[in-house]
Every structure is written in C-alpha cells, then in structure tokens.
C-alpha positions in Angstrom: 6.7 -1.9 -13.2 4.8 0.8 -11.4 4.2 0.1 -7.7 1.7 2.0 -5.5 2.6 1.5 -1.9 -0.3 2.5 0.2 -0.4 2.7 4.0 -3.9 2.1 5.4 -6.1 5.0 6.3 -6.3 6.6 9.8 -7.4 3.9 12.2 -8.8 3.7 15.7 -6.3 3.3 18.5 -8.0 0.1 19.9 -10.4 -2.6 18.7 -13.4 -4.2 20.4 -11.5 -7.4 20.6 -8.3 -5.8 21.9 -6.4 -7.2 18.9 -4.4 -5.0 16.7 -5.5 -6.8 13.6 -9.1 -5.9 14.3 -8.6 -2.1 14.5 -10.9 -0.3 12.1 -10.7 3.0 10.2 -11.8 6.3 11.8 -14.1 8.6 9.8 -11.0 10.3 8.3 -9.6 6.9 7.3 -12.7 6.1 5.3 -12.5 9.5 3.6 -8.8 8.8 2.8 -9.7 5.4 1.4 -12.4 6.8 -0.9 -10.1 9.6 -2.0 -7.5 7.0 -2.9 -10.1 4.9 -4.8 -11.3 7.9 -6.8 -7.8 9.0 -7.6 -6.6 5.5 -8.7 -9.7 5.0 -10.9 -8.6 8.0 -13.0 -4.8 7.5 -12.8 -2.4 6.2 -15.4 -1.0 3.7 -15.1 -4.0 2.0 -13.5 -3.3 -0.9 -11.1 -3.9 -4.3 -12.6 -3.6 -5.9 -9.2 -4.4 -4.6 -5.7 -3.1 -6.7 -2.9 -3.9 -6.1 0.7 -3.0 -7.1 4.3 -5.6 -9.2 6.1 -5.9 -6.6 8.9 -9.3 -4.9 9.1 -8.0 -1.3 8.7 -6.1 -2.3 5.5 -9.1 -4.2 4.1 -11.3 -1.2 4.8 -8.8 1.0 2.9 -8.6 -1.4 0.0 -12.3 -2.1 -0.4 -13.3 1.2 -2.2 -10.2 0.8 -4.4 -11.2 -2.7 -5.4 -14.8 -1.4 -6.1 -13.6 1.6 -8.1 -11.3 -0.5 -10.2 -13.9 -3.4 -10.7 -11.6 -5.9 -9.0 -12.1 -8.8 -6.7 -10.7 -8.6 -3.1 -7.2 -10.0 -3.0 -5.8 -10.5 0.5 -2.1 -11.5 1.0 -1.1 -12.6 4.5 2.5 -11.6 3.7 1.4 -8.0 4.0 0.2 -8.3 7.6 1.6 -5.8 10.2 3.6 -8.6 11.9 5.3 -9.7 8.7 8.8 -8.8 7.5 10.1 -6.6 4.8 11.3 -9.7 2.9 7.7 -11.0 3.0 6.5 -7.8 1.3 9.3 -8.0 -1.2 8.2 -11.6 -2.0 4.7 -10.2 -2.8 6.3 -7.8 -5.3 8.5 -10.5 -6.8 5.4 -12.6 -7.4 3.7 -9.7 -9.1 6.5 -8.9 -11.5 4.4 -9.8 -14.5 2.1 -6.9 -13.9 2.8 -3.4 -15.3 1.2 -1.8 -12.3 0.4 -3.2 -8.9 -0.8 -1.6 -5.7 -0.3 -2.9 -2.2 -2.2 -1.8 1.0 -0.2 -2.4 4.1 1.3 -1.1 7.3 4.3 0.8 8.7 7.2 0.3 9.2 7.0 -2.1 6.2 5.5 0.4 3.8 8.3 3.0 4.5 11.0 0.4 4.4 9.7 -1.0 1.1 10.0 2.4 -0.5 13.6 2.9 0.7 14.6 -0.6 -0.3 13.3 -0.2 -3.8 14.8 3.2 -4.3 18.6 3.5 -4.0 19.9 6.6 -2.5 16.7 7.1 -0.4 17.9 6.4 3.1 14.6 7.2 4.7 11.2 8.5 3.7 11.2 12.2 4.7 8.3 12.6 7.1 7.7 8.9 7.2 4.9 7.0 5.4 1.8 8.6 6.8 -1.6 7.0 7.1 -3.6 7.1 3.9 -0.5 7.9 1.9 0.4 6.5 -1.5 4.0 6.3 -2.7 4.4 5.8 -6.4 7.6 3.9 -7.3 8.7 3.0 -10.8 11.1 0.1 -11.3 12.7 -0.9 -14.6 13.6 -4.5 -15.2 13.2 -7.6 -13.0 15.6 -6.6 -10.3 13.7 -4.7 -7.6 16.1 -3.8 -4.9 17.7 -0.4 -5.4 16.3 -0.1 -8.9 13.3 2.0 -8.2 12.6 5.7 -8.5 10.2 7.5 -6.2 7.9 9.3 -8.6 5.6 11.0 -6.1 3.8 10.8 -2.8 0.1 11.5 -2.6 -2.2 12.0 0.4 -5.6 13.6 1.1 -5.0 16.4 3.6 
C-alpha cells in the first residue's frame, strides 16, 4: 500500500472563534494545497481514497485535492489534532484494502505516523512541515515498522 501523509498547509495563528479547530489557511497555505492537488492528479500511484481531519485548515488543504481527483469529501474525526497516533493508525488499518491512500492531518501525528510506519527512522529530519507530503510504501498487511519512506515533497 502507498500512503501519502500530508500535513495541512500554512495556517493562521488564531481563528475568529478562538478555537484551534477553526484556524484557516493563509494565502501560502492555499497555494500549497493547490500545488499538492495538481501534483497528486498527475502522480502514480494515484490516491483511491483521501481522508481528512475535521479541522478547517486540513479541510481547506484537502478540498482542492478532492476536486482534482474527482472525489467526494471524506472527513475522519480520528485525524483531528487532538487525537492520538493510535487513532491515525486505525484509519490506515481500515484503509488497507486500498492500493494508495492519502491522509491530511496535523503534527505531531503526521511526523509520528511516518516514523512508526518506517523502521529505522527515529525522527523525521527537519520535522513534517506545513504543506508537506511524505510518501510511504508498505508491503503486506502489517503496517508498523514495515514501511519505506520513498520521498518527501513540498512547494517551497
């Protein structure tokens, strides 16, 4: 299975409501989201499923991706910023029938997910930056420690 782990685009520091979940993307974040969408629409393997955190900044990142791939919006509460690494792993376990899946979420979960999937990768050098995609390939049904980090992509 190929997994694209995407951290949401660059977001505002605060929201109008004062709630973290309502923070929206900055102009750069919207550009990152569109860049990711354009890149994924031309990429092989192409995601069959794109799952997203319910937080505004993640949904705004995923929206152009869903549109570029002709997919319906798929929100998964287990990818919210307050949720645990094991919740994100459960999302991937549920998606094991897919050849390629993308998730749009938050740090520290995105970075921890990559290091959990890839044995021998203690940390993600430089962290998992906003608007960054980490491509992990996993052979077989066992996910933990079975992945290989193929590449990291980000609009600069």
